[in-house]
C-alpha positions, 0 to 999 in steps of 0.5 A, a space after each residue: 648605413 654605418 650601423 648596418 655595415 657594423 651589424 652586417 659584418 659583426 664588427 668593422 674598423 673605421 677604415 673598413 666602414 669608410 671603404 664599404 660605405 664611401 663615407 670619409 673616414 673623419 665622418 665615420 669616426 664622428 658618426 661612430 662616436 654618436 652611435 656609441 653615445 646612443 649605446 648602439 655600438 662599442 669599440 673592441 679595444 683588442 681588434 680596434 673594430 666597432 661592434 653592435 651592442 645588444 641594444 641594437 636588438 631592442 630596435 627589432 621585435 626579436 628582443 628577448 629576455 636573454 638579452 638582459 642576461 647578456 648585458 650583465 654576463 659579458 663583463 664577467 665573461 671578458 674578465 674570466 677570458 682574460 685570466 684563462 685565455 680560453 674562449 668563454 660562451 654564454 649559452 641559453 636553451 631555445 627551440 629544443 637546442 642550446 644557443 650561443 648568445 655571446 662569446 669571447 672567441 673573438 678576443 681569445 688567443 686560443 680560439 679554434 672556432 670563430 663566429 659562434 654567436 647565434 650557433 645552435 647545438 644539440 642539448 644532449 651532447 653539449 656541456 651547457 645542455 647537460 647542465 640545464 638538464 641536470 639541474 631541472 626539476 625531475 618532472 620538467 626534465 622528463 618532459 623535455 627529454 620526451 620532447 627532445 626524443 620526438 624532435 631528434 628521433 633518439 629514444 630512451 634510454 639515452 646512451 651517449 658516446 661517453 656513457 648513459 645520460 642518467 650517469 652523465 647527469 648524476 656526475 654533472 650534479 656532483 661536479 656542479 658543472 656540465 661537461 663535454 669531453 670531445 665527442 661533439 666537436 673532437 678538437 675541443 672540450 668544455 665545461 658549463 656552469 649554471 646561471 641561476 635565477 629564482 632557483 632555476 637555471 636560466 643560462 650557462 657560462 661555458 669554457 672551451 679548450 683545445 683537447 690537443 693542449 689540455 686533458 679533460 681532468 686537468 682542465 676541470 682541475 684548473 678552471 672549474 672553481 673559477 667558472 663556478 665563481 663567474 656564474 655565481 657573480 652573474 647570477 648575483 648581478 642578475 638578481 640585483 638588477 631585477 631588485 633595482 628595477 633595471 630589468 623585468 622579471 624573466 621567464 624560466 627555461 623550458 
């Protein structure tokens, strides 16, 4: 019952759990500690809420390769988020969309969008989607664009609010990061650095900022290198975990 409550509300304080379940608070604390020892919950020291860990997903048939990436990526995301204060997302490609798999929105003092985990977003208009497309092999990118055209109804040549997709992807390769200025969600901008696995982009780590607080060029100047370094560390740790046998070989995006 406690695990269901924590999972249902994506985190709750012991007092809240006690209120919702009717279990005395001392018992709630003891049971939470037991669940933590099993690796099923963890305490968020920023909010004092207990949250489900990714290991909870291993109890269901929905467990996916990307969950391993989340485990490895989250510590680096938190470290970057504490330095820059803006929220950081881990994004993967799934079902013709990009999907937020993990996020530091809940601990960022500057977050403008909460509840991002699980949110699906369009590929062509997002910084992560553009990073994934830009660094794909040419033949795979053409195949994916053809599928996206069928699914979305958009037809080539793809002309976005901020220009031609071909020119955008060329700039992404030059910058090393995908970018979104303000067209998809006007209140925010973002840049996304690729996480590499066996010469393929397996996921992206995305930094989001308020466009009312900072301009695009300044955000790139301030955060691009730090974001790329964070993505490189995640890529390095992902390969290390694979070589140590801690994770199974992963399937590439596509």
